[in-house]
GUKE-56188 format. One record per residue (C-alpha): residue number from 1; residue in three letters; x, y, z. Coordinates in nm, 3 decimals, always signed. Layout:
N
- NUM | ala | X | Y | Z
...
! end
This chain:
296
- 1 | met | +11.466 | +10.348 | +10.250
- 2 | asn | +11.259 | +10.641 | +10.132
- 3 | ser | +11.006 | +10.615 | +9.850
- 4 | tyr | +11.236 | +10.763 | +9.583
- 5 | asn | +11.516 | +10.520 | +9.668
- 6 | thr | +11.263 | +10.236 | +9.663
- 7 | ile | +11.156 | +10.337 | +9.312
- 8 | his | +11.518 | +10.368 | +9.202
- 9 | ala | +11.606 | +10.028 | +9.343
- 10 | ala | +11.310 | +9.868 | +9.169
- 11 | ile | +11.421 | +10.014 | +8.837
- 12 | leu | +11.755 | +9.833 | +8.866
- 13 | trp | +11.583 | +9.495 | +8.891
- 14 | leu | +11.353 | +9.549 | +8.592
- 15 | pro | +11.422 | +9.331 | +8.286
- 16 | his | +11.537 | +9.554 | +8.001
- 17 | leu | +11.218 | +9.680 | +7.837
- 18 | gln | +11.214 | +9.975 | +7.603
- 19 | leu | +10.944 | +10.098 | +7.371
- 20 | pro | +11.044 | +10.201 | +7.018
- 21 | arg | +11.144 | +10.568 | +7.017
- 22 | asp | +11.002 | +10.815 | +6.769
- 23 | lys | +11.237 | +10.943 | +6.503
- 24 | val | +11.185 | +11.304 | +6.613
- 25 | gln | +11.295 | +11.366 | +6.970
- 26 | leu | +11.116 | +11.653 | +7.143
- 27 | pro | +11.300 | +11.886 | +7.383
- 28 | pro | +11.241 | +11.843 | +7.758
- 29 | leu | +10.949 | +12.048 | +7.892
- 30 | ile | +11.085 | +12.321 | +8.121
- 31 | ala | +10.943 | +12.320 | +8.473
- 32 | arg | +10.755 | +12.631 | +8.584
- 33 | leu | +10.483 | +12.678 | +8.842
- 34 | glu | +10.134 | +12.720 | +8.697
- 35 | pro | +9.889 | +12.939 | +8.896
- 36 | leu | +9.565 | +12.771 | +8.998
- 37 | pro | +9.235 | +12.963 | +9.002
- 38 | glu | +9.090 | +13.042 | +9.342
- 39 | pro | +8.734 | +12.951 | +9.450
- 40 | ile | +8.475 | +13.214 | +9.360
- 41 | val | +8.341 | +13.387 | +9.672
- 42 | gln | +7.977 | +13.492 | +9.649
- 43 | pro | +7.889 | +13.849 | +9.765
- 44 | asp | +7.701 | +13.722 | +10.070
- 45 | glu | +7.955 | +13.458 | +10.159
- 46 | lys | +8.249 | +13.508 | +10.393
- 47 | pro | +8.582 | +13.380 | +10.260
- 48 | lys | +8.685 | +13.051 | +10.415
- 49 | pro | +9.023 | +13.045 | +10.588
- 50 | ala | +9.302 | +12.898 | +10.379
- 51 | asn | +9.371 | +12.531 | +10.439
- 52 | pro | +9.673 | +12.526 | +10.674
- 53 | ala | +9.811 | +12.230 | +10.478
- 54 | ile | +9.840 | +12.445 | +10.166
- 55 | lys | +10.113 | +12.707 | +10.170
- 56 | pro | +10.193 | +12.970 | +9.907
- 57 | asp | +10.449 | +12.839 | +9.660
- 58 | gly | +10.586 | +13.056 | +9.381
- 59 | asp | +10.297 | +13.181 | +9.169
- 60 | leu | +10.048 | +12.973 | +9.370
- 61 | ser | +9.840 | +13.192 | +9.596
- 62 | ala | +9.652 | +13.091 | +9.911
- 63 | lys | +9.487 | +13.433 | +9.957
- 64 | pro | +9.104 | +13.442 | +9.943
- 65 | ala | +8.948 | +13.603 | +9.637
- 66 | thr | +8.801 | +13.951 | +9.684
- 67 | asn | +8.538 | +13.935 | +9.409
- 68 | ala | +8.414 | +13.710 | +9.130
- 69 | thr | +8.544 | +13.938 | +8.853
- 70 | glu | +8.898 | +13.915 | +8.984
- 71 | val | +8.878 | +13.537 | +9.014
- 72 | leu | +8.733 | +13.492 | +8.665
- 73 | ser | +9.012 | +13.705 | +8.526
- 74 | lys | +9.270 | +13.485 | +8.701
- 75 | met | +9.093 | +13.173 | +8.575
- 76 | glu | +9.108 | +13.295 | +8.214
- 77 | lys | +9.477 | +13.381 | +8.248
- 78 | ser | +9.550 | +13.049 | +8.415
- 79 | ala | +9.367 | +12.856 | +8.141
- 80 | thr | +9.574 | +13.033 | +7.877
- 81 | glu | +9.902 | +12.954 | +8.055
- 82 | arg | +9.798 | +12.590 | +8.091
- 83 | gln | +9.722 | +12.526 | +7.725
- 84 | leu | +9.827 | +12.183 | +7.605
- 85 | pro | +10.149 | +12.178 | +7.403
- 86 | lys | +10.110 | +12.103 | +7.032
- 87 | his | +10.334 | +11.800 | +7.065
- 88 | ala | +10.416 | +11.611 | +7.384
- 89 | gln | +10.573 | +11.280 | +7.481
- 90 | leu | +10.528 | +11.158 | +7.838
- 91 | thr | +10.704 | +10.845 | +7.961
- 92 | phe | +10.589 | +10.665 | +8.277
- 93 | ala | +10.745 | +10.385 | +8.477
- 94 | val | +10.485 | +10.112 | +8.538
- 95 | phe | +10.479 | +9.956 | +8.884
- 96 | arg | +10.286 | +9.665 | +9.028
- 97 | gly | +10.172 | +9.786 | +9.367
- 98 | ala | +10.279 | +10.115 | +9.525
- 99 | gly | +10.600 | +10.192 | +9.338
- 100 | val | +10.781 | +9.875 | +9.449
- 101 | phe | +10.808 | +9.636 | +9.152
- 102 | arg | +10.866 | +9.805 | +8.819
- 103 | val | +10.721 | +9.590 | +8.543
- 104 | gly | +10.732 | +9.805 | +8.232
- 105 | glu | +10.694 | +10.138 | +8.061
- 106 | leu | +10.405 | +10.350 | +7.937
- 107 | arg | +10.434 | +10.621 | +7.673
- 108 | his | +10.177 | +10.889 | +7.592
- 109 | gln | +10.207 | +11.094 | +7.276
- 110 | leu | +9.991 | +11.400 | +7.211
- 111 | asp | +9.977 | +11.577 | +6.875
- 112 | ile | +9.760 | +11.882 | +6.807
- 113 | gly | +9.702 | +12.038 | +6.466
- 114 | lys | +9.462 | +12.331 | +6.426
- 115 | asp | +9.139 | +12.215 | +6.592
- 116 | lys | +9.222 | +11.842 | +6.603
- 117 | tyr | +9.409 | +11.624 | +6.850
- 118 | val | +9.546 | +11.269 | +6.853
- 119 | leu | +9.646 | +11.090 | +7.175
- 120 | lys | +9.826 | +10.758 | +7.170
- 121 | ser | +9.921 | +10.540 | +7.465
- 122 | val | +10.148 | +10.235 | +7.445
- 123 | lys | +10.206 | +10.021 | +7.753
- 124 | gln | +10.468 | +9.745 | +7.749
- 125 | thr | +10.497 | +9.520 | +8.053
- 126 | ala | +10.675 | +9.195 | +8.141
- 127 | gly | +10.702 | +8.957 | +8.433
- 128 | leu | +10.998 | +9.010 | +8.664
- 129 | ser | +11.128 | +8.657 | +8.610
- 130 | ser | +11.086 | +8.619 | +8.234
- 131 | leu | +11.028 | +8.813 | +7.915
- 132 | leu | +10.807 | +8.536 | +7.781
- 133 | asn | +10.493 | +8.684 | +7.934
- 134 | asn | +10.525 | +9.028 | +7.777
- 135 | ser | +10.206 | +9.222 | +7.716
- 136 | arg | +10.139 | +9.526 | +7.503
- 137 | leu | +9.838 | +9.757 | +7.524
- 138 | ile | +9.776 | +10.032 | +7.270
- 139 | gln | +9.509 | +10.298 | +7.315
- 140 | thr | +9.426 | +10.580 | +7.074
- 141 | ser | +9.191 | +10.875 | +7.117
- 142 | his | +9.127 | +11.142 | +6.857
- 143 | gly | +8.881 | +11.424 | +6.812
- 144 | lys | +8.840 | +11.799 | +6.817
- 145 | leu | +9.009 | +12.059 | +7.036
- 146 | gly | +8.826 | +12.378 | +7.127
- 147 | glu | +8.793 | +12.637 | +7.401
- 148 | gln | +8.636 | +12.375 | +7.630
- 149 | gly | +8.923 | +12.135 | +7.572
- 150 | leu | +8.916 | +11.785 | +7.423
- 151 | lys | +8.604 | +11.655 | +7.250
- 152 | pro | +8.677 | +11.294 | +7.154
- 153 | glu | +8.529 | +11.144 | +6.838
- 154 | ala | +8.672 | +10.792 | +6.864
- 155 | phe | +8.864 | +10.571 | +7.105
- 156 | lys | +9.031 | +10.241 | +7.023
- 157 | glu | +9.207 | +9.984 | +7.241
- 158 | glu | +9.419 | +9.694 | +7.118
- 159 | thr | +9.581 | +9.434 | +7.341
- 160 | ala | +9.817 | +9.146 | +7.265
- 161 | thr | +9.785 | +8.933 | +7.577
- 162 | gly | +9.682 | +8.574 | +7.508
- 163 | gly | +9.562 | +8.665 | +7.159
- 164 | asn | +9.486 | +8.997 | +6.996
- 165 | gln | +9.174 | +9.173 | +7.117
- 166 | ser | +9.035 | +9.515 | +7.037
- 167 | leu | +8.743 | +9.742 | +7.112
- 168 | lys | +8.629 | +10.071 | +6.965
- 169 | leu | +8.420 | +10.358 | +7.091
- 170 | thr | +8.252 | +10.617 | +6.867
- 171 | phe | +8.123 | +10.954 | +6.989
- 172 | asp | +7.826 | +11.060 | +6.775
- 173 | trp | +7.786 | +11.419 | +6.891
- 174 | ala | +7.526 | +11.501 | +6.625
- 175 | arg | +7.288 | +11.238 | +6.763
- 176 | gln | +7.422 | +11.258 | +7.120
- 177 | lys | +7.490 | +10.885 | +7.118
- 178 | leu | +7.790 | +10.679 | +7.226
- 179 | his | +7.844 | +10.361 | +7.019
- 180 | phe | +8.030 | +10.057 | +7.154
- 181 | ser | +8.207 | +9.819 | +6.913
- 182 | pro | +8.068 | +9.500 | +7.075
- 183 | gly | +7.724 | +9.648 | +7.012
- 184 | gly | +7.487 | +9.878 | +7.195
- 185 | glu | +7.484 | +10.248 | +7.260
- 186 | ala | +7.431 | +10.501 | +7.539
- 187 | asp | +7.321 | +10.861 | +7.565
- 188 | leu | +7.616 | +11.093 | +7.516
- 189 | pro | +7.646 | +11.370 | +7.779
- 190 | asp | +7.826 | +11.693 | +7.691
- 191 | asp | +8.113 | +11.622 | +7.931
- 192 | ala | +8.190 | +11.271 | +7.801
- 193 | gln | +8.553 | +11.161 | +7.771
- 194 | asp | +8.728 | +10.831 | +7.705
- 195 | met | +8.967 | +10.675 | +7.956
- 196 | leu | +9.270 | +10.826 | +7.782
- 197 | ser | +9.149 | +11.175 | +7.689
- 198 | phe | +9.010 | +11.257 | +8.034
- 199 | met | +9.360 | +11.279 | +8.187
- 200 | tyr | +9.444 | +11.564 | +7.948
- 201 | gln | +9.103 | +11.727 | +7.990
- 202 | leu | +9.142 | +11.766 | +8.367
- 203 | ser | +9.362 | +12.077 | +8.332
- 204 | lys | +9.059 | +12.254 | +8.180
- 205 | leu | +8.833 | +12.142 | +8.465
- 206 | val | +9.044 | +12.262 | +8.760
- 207 | thr | +8.860 | +12.592 | +8.800
- 208 | gly | +8.842 | +12.654 | +9.171
- 209 | thr | +8.574 | +12.398 | +9.254
- 210 | glu | +8.628 | +12.106 | +9.491
- 211 | ile | +8.436 | +11.842 | +9.294
- 212 | val | +8.452 | +11.787 | +8.917
- 213 | pro | +8.171 | +11.580 | +8.759
- 214 | leu | +8.289 | +11.389 | +8.453
- 215 | ser | +8.149 | +11.109 | +8.235
- 216 | ile | +8.417 | +10.859 | +8.131
- 217 | ser | +8.396 | +10.551 | +7.909
- 218 | asp | +8.640 | +10.260 | +7.907
- 219 | gly | +8.510 | +10.140 | +7.571
- 220 | lys | +8.257 | +9.904 | +7.727
- 221 | his | +8.057 | +10.125 | +7.964
- 222 | leu | +7.993 | +10.492 | +8.035
- 223 | glu | +8.006 | +10.601 | +8.398
- 224 | lys | +7.945 | +10.931 | +8.570
- 225 | tyr | +8.227 | +11.010 | +8.811
- 226 | gln | +8.272 | +11.270 | +9.081
- 227 | ile | +8.640 | +11.364 | +9.095
- 228 | glu | +8.758 | +11.540 | +9.408
- 229 | ile | +9.034 | +11.798 | +9.379
- 230 | gly | +9.266 | +11.753 | +9.675
- 231 | leu | +9.584 | +11.914 | +9.805
- 232 | lys | +9.908 | +12.017 | +9.645
- 233 | glu | +10.178 | +11.763 | +9.726
- 234 | asp | +10.543 | +11.683 | +9.662
- 235 | ile | +10.575 | +11.345 | +9.492
- 236 | ala | +10.885 | +11.131 | +9.433
- 237 | thr | +10.950 | +11.034 | +9.071
- 238 | pro | +11.245 | +10.911 | +8.863
- 239 | met | +11.269 | +11.277 | +8.749
- 240 | gly | +11.312 | +11.385 | +9.111
- 241 | lys | +11.068 | +11.555 | +9.344
- 242 | leu | +10.774 | +11.718 | +9.164
- 243 | arg | +10.500 | +11.952 | +9.287
- 244 | ala | +10.160 | +11.808 | +9.199
- 245 | leu | +9.786 | +11.850 | +9.250
- 246 | his | +9.620 | +11.534 | +9.384
- 247 | leu | +9.278 | +11.427 | +9.251
- 248 | his | +9.082 | +11.109 | +9.311
- 249 | lys | +8.754 | +10.948 | +9.214
- 250 | met | +8.501 | +10.967 | +9.495
- 251 | his | +8.387 | +10.617 | +9.587
- 252 | ala | +8.186 | +10.411 | +9.829
- 253 | glu | +8.353 | +10.179 | +10.080
- 254 | gly | +8.469 | +9.860 | +9.908
- 255 | glu | +8.458 | +10.018 | +9.561
- 256 | ala | +8.754 | +10.040 | +9.324
- 257 | tyr | +8.877 | +10.388 | +9.234
- 258 | phe | +9.163 | +10.579 | +9.074
- 259 | glu | +9.393 | +10.860 | +9.182
- 260 | ile | +9.578 | +11.104 | +8.958
- 261 | trp | +9.839 | +11.374 | +9.016
- 262 | leu | +9.872 | +11.673 | +8.782
- 263 | gly | +10.211 | +11.843 | +8.751
- 264 | leu | +10.193 | +12.198 | +8.887
- 265 | glu | +10.527 | +12.269 | +8.720
- 266 | tyr | +10.424 | +12.106 | +8.392
- 267 | arg | +10.101 | +12.268 | +8.269
- 268 | leu | +9.890 | +12.031 | +8.480
- 269 | leu | +9.983 | +11.736 | +8.263
- 270 | pro | +9.943 | +11.398 | +8.436
- 271 | val | +10.261 | +11.299 | +8.623
- 272 | lys | +10.132 | +11.007 | +8.830
- 273 | phe | +9.821 | +10.791 | +8.847
- 274 | arg | +9.718 | +10.463 | +9.002
- 275 | gln | +9.439 | +10.207 | +9.020
- 276 | val | +9.312 | +10.093 | +9.361
- 277 | asn | +9.091 | +9.786 | +9.411
- 278 | gly | +8.792 | +9.747 | +9.641
- 279 | ala | +9.016 | +9.624 | +9.924
- 280 | gly | +9.216 | +9.947 | +9.911
- 281 | glu | +9.519 | +9.781 | +9.749
- 282 | ile | +9.713 | +9.958 | +9.475
- 283 | thr | +9.706 | +9.725 | +9.177
- 284 | glu | +9.900 | +9.936 | +8.929
- 285 | glu | +10.086 | +10.267 | +8.949
- 286 | phe | +10.233 | +10.490 | +8.678
- 287 | val | +10.502 | +10.746 | +8.765
- 288 | ile | +10.645 | +11.001 | +8.522
- 289 | ser | +11.007 | +10.948 | +8.418
- 290 | asp | +11.039 | +11.191 | +8.126
- 291 | ile | +10.841 | +11.483 | +7.977
- 292 | arg | +10.916 | +11.633 | +7.637
- 293 | ala | +10.709 | +11.893 | +7.455
- 294 | thr | +10.710 | +12.168 | +7.197
- 295 | asn | +10.466 | +12.426 | +7.062
- 296 | glu | +10.630 | +12.422 | +6.719
! end
């Protein structure tokens, strides 16, 4: 049984779980290939041969850049074409392990107005044998939106598993301090993101480099990550086969890490991501099942 059939079969065994739908239904986001910027070649540097595993696909080019001006021009055009939609709803199937046991649903909602954004994530999960052990996790990120992308001002997480719990994160850009709700603070680097906003900031950071440095906070700590930009891949989803760009957190042996796939046909929005523990086991995986968006 191939991976798509495995996912489909798992869906059939999932207890009926459905998050409340918004009153306004957005139209499906139309698939179209988004060009990626090519690495800048310095004047005294010979172009490296194209990776044989990456083949030209639609608007995606594997040809080496001829000069930095040409590449920068392509990067600017690409960034414009990959602007975040003003309103978007992404629905993910939640799996325990590598796409085998579906245990719930995750919904992301993005709303942009002028120079502000609001991101909300709601995850609803349940045990396969009973609905008595349901859990619900709500995360919200909001802040400013500029030429450099998302600049979060606050992040909040609420969970209803064994009693309500919550945490809050405040970005004090004026003082360059990050405040944690349990107490304490940390220096606030210019590239700081919260664990929700960073997934929608990555489209701004894919600029031809192989490694993206990024500071991310989960509401309790702030960590500096090195995110490696990998290959373009075809991934199986409930929406069918999608073309995606694979990224992952660089890590030491025995260290937990995450992987994320950005949709090359969907403005580099996240279409799949997973958590992997120190033993190399996938603990949780999220696979896109529906994308709706509008610029109105």
